[in-house]
N, C-alpha and C positions, 0 to 999 in steps of 0.2 A: 202703708211703713213704705217709705223710698227705694226702690231700687237702689244700688252703693254702687254697680258698674256700668260706664254707659253699653245700652244695648246695642247686637251691632242688626244694622237693616237693609235689605237689598227689595232696590223694585228694580222694571227698567225704564231703559232710553227710548220710553213710545210716546209723543208728547200726554199723555191722560194721565202718566204717572208721575209724567216732569211738572205737568200742570198743578196736580193734585200734592205733591208733596215740598215744589217749590219755599211755600211759605214756611216751612217746617225746616225746609234743609237752610237755608237761611234767616233761620231767627225771628222771621215775624210774627209764631205763633208758637209756643211752646208750651209743654204736658209739664204737670205740676210734682210728677212723681218720679220718673223717668227721666232718663240723661240717652241719647243716641250717640255715636260715634261714629266718624265717617262713611256716607253709606255707601254700598258698592252698588254700581247699575248694570246691569247685565239683559239680556236675552233671556224669555220667561221660561223657556226649558232650559234652560242653565239653571233659574231658579225654582226652578220642578225641583230638578235631579238633586241638587242640593239639599233641598227639604227631604226628599229619598234620604238622607244624610243626619239632618238637625245642625246644617251648618249656621244656621243664621236662627236672632230670636223672633224679629221679625223678620218678612217678607212676604212681597209679592207671590201669591203663584195662579197656577190655573186651576179652576176649580174640580179638573177633571185630578188633577192633582192632590188638589185637598181630600177625594175619598180614599187618597193611600194613606196620610197623613195624620190622619183626625187623631189616632191614637197618643198621637207627639203634639201636636198643632190646632188650639182653637179658631174660630174660624172668629175675623171682627167685626162688628154695625158700622165700619163705615171703612170707604178707599178703596170700594169694589165696583169692576168695571160690568154692569148689567142690565139691559134694556129690550127694549124693541127696536126692532130696521138695523141692528151692527151685527148680526151673525156672519160667519165664516161661509166665503162662496169656495164653491167647486166650480173649478174654470176650465176651460181647455182650449185648442185654439179656434180661430174663426173658420165658421164649416163643417167642424168635424161632428157627426152624426152621434150623439147621446147617447146607444145604446150597448147594450152587454156589457153596466160598468163592472161588472164581477170578473172582468177579464181586460183591464184595463191598467196600470201601473199609473199609479195617483201617487203623488207629493203629498207629503203632511209636515206643517211646521215645528214636531217635534212630538214623541210618541206621549206624552202624556198631555200634552195640549186639550183644552177642550174644543179644539177644530177637532183632532184625530179622533176625539171621543162621539163628538154627534155625527161624524163621519160612518164609523160605525154603526150609529143608533140607527142610521137613515138606511144603509146600506149592506147589513153583515156581509154579503160575499164579498166584500170591495178588501181582498188580502194581502196582495203585492201593492205594498206597501213604502215607499223608501222615503226615507226621511232628510230634513235638507232643510235649514235656515228661512226662515218666513222671508228674504228679503233676497236669496235668490230663485225660489220658484216660480217663477215667469219666466225667468231667464230659461230654466230647466224646460219648459215645455215648446219656447219657442222652438228651441234649440232645439224637441225632438229625442229632450233627453226620457221622458215620460209624456203618459199619454191627458193627464190631467196632472191639477193638484187644488190643496185647498188653502186660501188665501184668506188672509189675516191684516189688522192693521192699515196702513197706509195703501197697499196695493188695493184693497176694496175701491179707491178713487182714481187708480190708473189705470190697471186692468183695459178697460176699453182703449185709451190710448195707445196698449202694445197691439190694437187687435185679436182681443182672446175674446171668449165669448161666456156668461153665466148658465153651467149646463142645469145648477142646483143652489138657490141660498137655503142656506143650511138653516138659518136663525127663523129664516119666514118657515121652513117642515117644522122647525118644532113649536113655532106657535101658534102654528094651524094644529098642529098635532095637539096641542096642552093649552091651549089658551093663556098662557103662562111665558114672563118677558123670559129671556134669555141668559145664566147663570156661562158671564165668560171668567173673568178672573177677579183673584179675591186679594183681602191683606190678612193673615197669620201671625198669631205668636206665641209661642212655646204656652204649653199646658200649665208649667213649672211657676213662670211668673205668675203672682197673685191675681186674683181676678178685680183687687183692683185697680193693679197697675196695667194688664190688659184693658177695663174700659180708660183710666187714663189718657194711653195710647190712644183708642179710639178715637175719643174726642176731641185728643188734637188732631188726628188728621183733620173729623170732620171741620175744625176750624182752621185746618191751610186751605183747605176745599171754600169757608166763606173769605178767608182774606183775598184766593189770588177773586172769584166774583166779584170782589170789589173792589178789586186793585187791576181790571183789563190791561192788558197787557204789560206786566210791569215783571211777569214770568218770563215775557217770551224770547230774552234773548238766554233764557235757561234752556231754555223750550229746542232752540233751533240750534243749542249748541249741541247735545242729542239725536235729535231728530233721524232721521236716516232720508227724507222727503223733506227739502228746509221750502217749498213754497210753500207762500204765507196760506194760500186758501185754504191747502190741502191741509197745515196743523192746525188751521182753522175747525175745519169740519172731523179732524177726525176725534178732536175737544168737544166738539159740539157732539157729538155722534156718542161718544163714550163715557163725559161727564153725567150724570143726571142727579136727580133726586137719590134714587138710589144709590148713589155713591158717596151720599154721603150721609144714609141711614139706608139701610135694608128692608128695612120693615118689615112686616108678615109676608106678602105679596113676596117680595124679594126672597125670603127666610123659604117660602114654599117654592119656589121656582127652584130653588139650590138643593131641597131634601126631593125635590121629583128627578132631578138630575143627575146623584146618587141613586136613588131607589132603580132608577135603569138601568145604571151603573151595574149595582149589582143583580140585578135581574141579569143579564148576560155574564156574570161569575168575573165582573172586573175588582168588586169592590165585597170583602168577604165578612166585614163589620158595618155596624148598624152604632156610631161611636155617637153621640150630643155634640151640636153643632159648636157652639157658644161656650 
């Protein structure tokens, strides 16, 4: 049965999300059973916080946040950022010796981001954490406001040009310790929506990815309108890194990686329940 009212939709202004949703937003592809209201584009940590309050029907989330909202939201099989060689980086100023990390003041791009969870899993003694927007972290390190920071998004491609150095690639650590790809972000829908509606939404997102792949360059004006980093090479590198086969379909390997991340989060006391993902 079709949903009778437009569903609210939120995703981030990052190039991978605007690339994925461009076809859907501009009605090059459309779901069969549901309609969407005008989408809301917000930083992923804002979307994480909103999900705790159940603000949106369909939304982008960090996989860390997913562990907190599973009673109310179900993971969709498409639209995810999950892969290899794409993890957050723990960085510091050039020449800084990475000793006694537990005593460092470290900036994180949001308390519910997967980046924050990975830092906790990698080095549990890191307790002096400062939450700030992802696009402020490198500047804060350069100013000496913090000892280090966990960077995500476009910052992965620009930090070296600012004279900063990587202490630990947290994605590489995850892949080495688990043998699995790294789950970063996902799309979820309210569990109150019918299974048919959720499947319809997931299929439409996959179709939007297919449309983008078959129309290279047509999404670029939309992507550049929202991107924090306007350099075309950086935007292209960002999309190539975060949009892959897992984005179209998580598959069994992707689901295995998500379950392992949530299992480890429960092991350190972050999540109290083991709800079904889908």
